[in-house]
C-alpha positions in Angstrom: 10.7 25.7 -5.9 12.5 27.3 -8.7 12.8 30.5 -10.8 9.8 29.5 -12.9 7.6 30.0 -9.9 4.0 30.9 -10.4 4.1 33.6 -13.1 0.5 34.4 -13.0 -0.2 34.0 -9.2 -2.1 37.3 -9.1 -4.6 35.9 -11.5 -5.1 32.8 -9.4 -5.8 35.0 -6.3 -8.3 37.1 -8.4 -10.2 33.8 -9.1 -10.4 33.1 -5.3 -11.8 36.6 -4.7 -14.3 36.3 -7.5 -15.6 32.9 -6.6 -16.3 32.6 -2.8 -17.3 28.9 -3.2 -13.7 28.1 -4.3 -12.3 26.6 -1.1 -9.4 24.3 -2.3 -6.8 24.6 -5.0 -4.3 21.8 -5.6 -1.3 22.4 -7.9 1.0 19.6 -9.0 4.5 19.3 -10.2 6.2 21.0 -7.2 7.6 17.8 -5.5 6.6 19.0 -2.0 3.5 19.4 0.0 3.1 23.0 0.8 -0.1 24.7 2.1 -1.2 28.3 2.4 -4.5 30.1 3.1 -5.8 32.9 0.9 -9.2 34.3 2.0 -11.5 31.2 2.0 -9.3 29.0 -0.1 -6.7 26.5 0.9 -4.0 26.4 -1.7 -1.6 23.4 -1.9 1.2 22.3 -3.9 1.5 18.5 -4.0 4.2 16.0 -3.3 5.7 14.0 -6.1 5.4 10.3 -6.9 9.3 10.4 -7.4 11.9 12.5 -5.6 10.9 15.5 -3.4 12.3 19.1 -3.5 12.8 20.9 -0.1 10.6 24.0 0.3 13.2 26.3 1.6 16.8 26.3 0.5 19.1 29.1 -0.5 21.3 27.2 -2.9 20.4 28.2 -6.5 21.6 24.9 -8.0 19.0 22.3 -8.9 18.4 20.2 -5.8 16.2 17.3 -4.7 16.2 14.6 -2.1 15.1 11.0 -2.0 12.3 11.5 0.6 9.6 8.9 0.0 7.3 9.4 -2.9 3.7 10.2 -2.0 0.4 11.6 -3.4 -2.6 13.4 -2.1 -5.8 11.5 -1.7 -9.3 12.9 -1.3 -12.3 11.3 0.3 -15.8 12.6 0.7 -17.2 12.0 4.1 -20.8 13.1 4.2 -20.9 16.7 3.0 -17.1 17.2 3.8 -14.0 16.4 1.8 -10.9 15.2 3.6 -7.5 15.4 1.9 -4.5 13.5 3.1 -0.9 12.7 2.0 -0.5 9.0 1.1 3.0 7.6 1.1 3.9 5.4 -1.9 7.0 4.0 -0.2 7.2 0.3 0.5 6.7 -0.7 4.0 5.7 -3.7 6.0 2.7 -2.0 7.8 0.1 -1.2 8.8 1.3 -1.5 12.3 -0.8 -1.9 15.3 -0.6 1.0 17.8 2.1 0.5 20.5 2.1 3.0 23.3 5.7 2.4 24.2 6.7 3.3 20.7 4.4 6.2 20.0 4.4 7.7 23.4 7.5 6.6 25.3 8.0 7.7 28.8 11.0 7.4 31.0 9.1 5.3 33.5 9.2 2.2 31.3 
């Protein structure tokens, strides 16, 4: 996201190698949902509850956009954990499924 980056990333990866039961790592303050896999672990930077910062841009000036704020939620389902991005934007939903909106075809 910026020149600060992850200064000790090699140390984080060493922990993944040392602890095979470590399967998820969530890091905050990156203002963007970004996922990668290293060995058995999924590593994710999390979206922000304010503005977002695009993952890939070449411009070195500070930059952000007003994409909706969001956060990561985690829920245990039986023995498994499910993580999902939850929007914090105001909206009138939830909306009922409408095939003509979600799966439009030219026949209609």
